[in-house]
Structure formats: structure tokens, C-alpha cells
C-alpha positions in Angstrom: -67.7 120.8 87.2 -65.8 121.5 90.5 -65.0 124.3 92.7 -62.9 127.4 90.5 -60.3 129.0 92.8 -58.1 131.7 91.0 -54.1 131.1 91.1 -53.1 134.6 89.9 -52.3 136.0 86.4 -50.2 134.1 84.0 -47.2 136.5 84.9 -47.0 135.1 88.5 -45.9 131.4 86.6 -43.0 131.8 84.5 -42.8 129.1 82.0 -40.0 126.4 82.6 -40.1 126.4 86.6 -42.1 124.6 89.1 -44.3 126.9 91.7 -45.9 125.6 94.9 -49.3 127.1 95.6 -51.5 126.4 98.9 -55.2 125.9 97.7 -57.8 124.8 100.0 -55.4 123.4 102.4 -53.9 121.4 99.7 -50.1 121.4 98.5 -50.2 121.9 94.4 -47.5 121.9 92.0 -48.0 124.3 89.2 -46.0 123.9 86.1 -46.5 126.1 83.1 -44.9 125.0 80.1 -43.1 126.8 76.9 -46.2 126.3 74.9 -48.4 127.6 78.2 -49.5 124.7 78.6 -50.4 124.6 82.7 -50.3 121.5 84.7 -51.5 121.2 88.5 -50.7 117.8 90.4 -50.3 117.4 94.3 -47.4 118.2 95.7 -47.0 114.7 96.9 -45.6 111.7 95.6 -47.7 108.6 96.0 -44.8 106.6 96.6 -43.6 107.8 100.2 -45.5 110.9 100.4 -42.6 113.0 99.9 -42.9 116.5 97.9 -42.8 116.8 94.2 -42.0 120.1 93.7 -38.3 119.9 93.1 -38.9 116.9 90.7 -37.5 117.4 87.1 -40.1 118.1 84.7 -40.1 117.1 81.2 -42.9 117.7 78.8 -45.8 117.0 80.6 -43.8 114.5 83.1 -42.8 115.2 86.3 -40.1 112.9 88.0 -39.9 112.4 92.2 -36.3 113.7 93.2 -36.2 111.3 95.6 -37.2 107.7 93.8 -37.6 108.4 90.5 -41.2 107.8 89.8 -42.5 109.6 87.2 -45.9 111.0 86.5 -48.0 112.2 83.7 -49.2 115.6 84.8 -51.9 115.8 82.6 -53.5 113.0 84.2 -51.7 112.0 87.3 -50.9 108.2 85.7 -47.8 106.7 87.2 -45.7 105.9 84.2 -42.6 104.4 86.0 -42.4 103.2 89.5 -39.3 103.6 91.9 -36.5 103.9 89.6 -33.7 105.5 91.7 -32.7 106.3 95.2 -30.8 109.8 95.9 -30.8 110.0 92.0 -28.7 107.4 91.6 -30.5 104.7 89.1 -31.0 101.3 90.4 -30.7 97.8 88.8 -34.5 96.1 88.6 -34.0 93.4 91.1 -33.6 96.3 93.8 -36.6 98.3 92.6 -39.0 96.2 94.8 -37.0 96.4 97.7 -37.1 100.5 97.6 -40.8 100.3 96.5 -41.6 98.7 99.9 -44.3 96.8 98.5 -46.3 99.3 97.1 -47.8 99.2 94.1 -47.4 101.8 91.1 -50.0 104.4 92.2 -51.1 107.6 90.5 -51.2 111.2 91.9 -54.0 113.8 91.7 -54.0 116.0 88.6 -56.0 118.9 88.5 -58.0 120.7 85.7 -56.5 124.3 84.7 -58.3 127.0 82.8 -57.0 130.0 81.4 -59.5 133.0 81.1 -57.7 135.9 79.9 -54.7 136.5 81.9 -56.3 134.4 84.7 -55.1 131.1 86.0 -58.2 129.0 87.9 -57.8 125.3 88.8 -60.7 123.2 89.7 -61.0 121.2 92.7 
């Protein structure tokens, strides 16, 4: 088990919104789903290191707002790699160009614990 750090109360994280927190020098995106599941991932897309915080969240999936890479917020697994540029869907042949030779790579996902009304992240 890693080091647990308090993020605050459930009231600090309204459902349906992404929040960025700084924990131990790391920028982390926190998302509270409508069913009160809380997800935490690094605020950095593995493609070019750009922030994920403004990405669209659908269920437990976050999409990079810059190049459309999708990640499972529960595991960090890459689900789709570089699908768009500036929110414009790209044809398959051009995806390799925008990927710049980088292979699909996961992001860091963090375990979240809820105890009472308090939220903790495990680093």
C-alpha cells in the first residue's frame, strides 16, 4: 500500500466536473462521476505531455482535448491513440503523422479511497 494523502471532502468535488489538484509535486485530475465513483489520473497525456484536465470525460474514460487520445481513468490504459487534431477527427493514414512515431502509452492512474466524507489518494 502506498502513501495516503487527503484530498478533502466529497463536497469539495461536485459530480460531473474535473478538478486539478497538486499532490506531492504532481498535477492530478480528479473526476467524481454521477454514481460517486472518484477517479484520479495524472494531468498529462502520454502523447506530448499536454494537460488532460479540459478533456471530455465519458463514464470512466477521459479524452485528451488536443489530440483525442482516450484513457481509462480506472487503470490508465490507452484506449485509442491520437485520433484528432484541434477537435477535428483525422483519417487513419494521418494519425501516424500526428503520433510522431510514439506508440500508444498508458497514463498514471491513482487509487482513491473514500472514508466517511473524506477522499484520499494513494501515491
